[in-house]
VMD Tcl script that draws the C-alpha trace (Angstrom):
set ca {
  {178.18 53.55 151.16}
  {176.88 50.95 153.60}
  {175.44 47.76 152.20}
  {171.77 47.32 153.16}
  {171.08 43.79 154.45}
  {168.52 42.25 156.74}
  {167.97 39.08 158.69}
  {164.73 37.95 160.30}
  {164.17 35.88 163.44}
  {161.29 33.45 162.92}
  {159.45 33.25 166.26}
  {157.61 30.07 165.26}
  {160.64 28.07 164.13}
  {163.27 29.78 166.33}
  {165.71 30.34 163.48}
  {167.11 33.11 161.29}
  {166.45 33.83 157.63}
  {168.84 36.12 155.82}
  {169.22 38.24 152.72}
  {166.37 39.43 150.53}
  {164.30 36.51 151.79}
  {164.36 37.93 155.34}
  {163.01 41.31 154.30}
  {160.33 39.81 152.04}
  {159.15 37.30 154.65}
  {158.93 39.93 157.36}
  {156.97 42.37 155.21}
  {154.55 39.69 153.97}
  {153.83 38.52 157.51}
  {153.12 42.12 158.61}
  {150.68 42.61 155.74}
  {148.92 39.40 156.74}
  {148.47 40.80 160.25}
  {150.99 38.41 161.77}
  {154.09 39.30 163.68}
  {156.01 36.04 163.50}
  {159.26 37.69 162.45}
  {161.64 40.20 164.00}
  {163.53 42.08 161.29}
  {167.11 43.20 162.02}
  {169.32 45.39 159.87}
  {173.04 45.05 159.13}
  {175.05 47.86 160.75}
  {177.60 48.01 157.96}
  {180.30 46.94 160.45}
  {182.20 43.72 161.04}
  {183.75 42.45 164.25}
  {187.41 41.54 164.79}
  {186.79 38.15 163.16}
  {185.14 39.63 160.06}
  {181.62 38.64 161.14}
  {178.84 41.02 160.07}
  {177.17 42.87 162.94}
  {173.35 43.12 162.98}
  {170.81 44.66 165.32}
  {170.17 42.23 168.16}
  {173.73 40.91 168.19}
  {175.49 40.69 171.52}
  {178.95 42.22 171.34}
  {181.78 41.62 173.74}
  {185.27 42.97 174.21}
  {187.84 41.75 176.64}
  {191.10 43.57 176.20}
  {193.28 45.30 178.75}
  {191.67 48.72 178.33}
  {188.03 47.79 177.90}
  {185.73 44.97 178.99}
  {182.05 45.05 178.21}
  {179.02 43.21 176.90}
  {176.36 45.05 174.95}
  {173.51 44.66 172.50}
  {173.33 46.38 169.13}
  {170.16 48.49 168.92}
  {168.76 51.15 166.60}
  {168.23 54.23 168.77}
  {167.47 57.82 167.77}
  {168.07 57.13 164.04}
  {171.46 55.42 164.46}
  {173.00 52.12 165.48}
  {174.13 52.09 169.11}
  {175.52 49.75 171.71}
  {173.36 49.29 174.80}
  {176.04 48.37 177.33}
  {174.80 45.88 179.89}
  {177.73 46.45 182.27}
  {177.42 50.23 182.45}
  {173.72 50.78 181.68}
  {174.47 53.35 178.96}
  {173.66 53.64 175.28}
  {176.56 54.77 173.10}
  {177.05 55.41 169.39}
  {178.73 52.47 167.66}
  {181.30 54.76 166.08}
  {182.77 55.33 169.56}
  {184.02 51.74 169.58}
  {186.91 50.12 167.78}
  {185.27 47.07 166.23}
  {188.72 45.53 165.79}
  {188.67 44.60 169.51}
  {184.98 43.63 169.61}
  {183.38 40.36 168.61}
  {179.89 39.03 168.12}
  {179.41 36.53 170.94}
  {175.74 35.75 170.29}
  {172.38 37.38 169.80}
  {169.34 38.22 171.92}
  {167.26 35.35 170.53}
  {169.63 32.40 170.66}
  {171.84 33.49 173.59}
  {169.86 35.65 176.06}
  {171.84 34.15 178.94}
  {174.91 36.14 177.80}
  {173.17 39.33 178.90}
  {172.98 38.00 182.46}
  {176.79 37.86 182.62}
  {177.04 41.60 182.14}
  {174.64 42.55 184.92}
}
mol new
graphics top color blue
foreach p $ca { graphics top sphere $p radius 0.5 }
foreach p [lrange $ca 0 end-1] q [lrange $ca 1 end] { graphics top cylinder $p $q radius 0.2 }
display resetview
């Protein structure tokens, strides 16, 4: 069974909060009518370096057979990779995460998405 984890991007302070704190902070801010946090869920997968993969992470692969940059999104009730290079959305289970790595995220490294266009 997949471990349920969250992280939250704080729009005011431009930083991440993780764990139970992230979920609690995000929900409290929504109840207060604020939207200062973007909540992202753990996919249950790790990259080739053992780093946990969350929604909003930018994933890259550069091996002989495959080269791409994509963003992890939640689409049609499942985690997917929105490939910048090919303009397609694919199920994450179609990829071998042993050749992929987290190279950034959409909040701290948006310039990485420009490389794939």
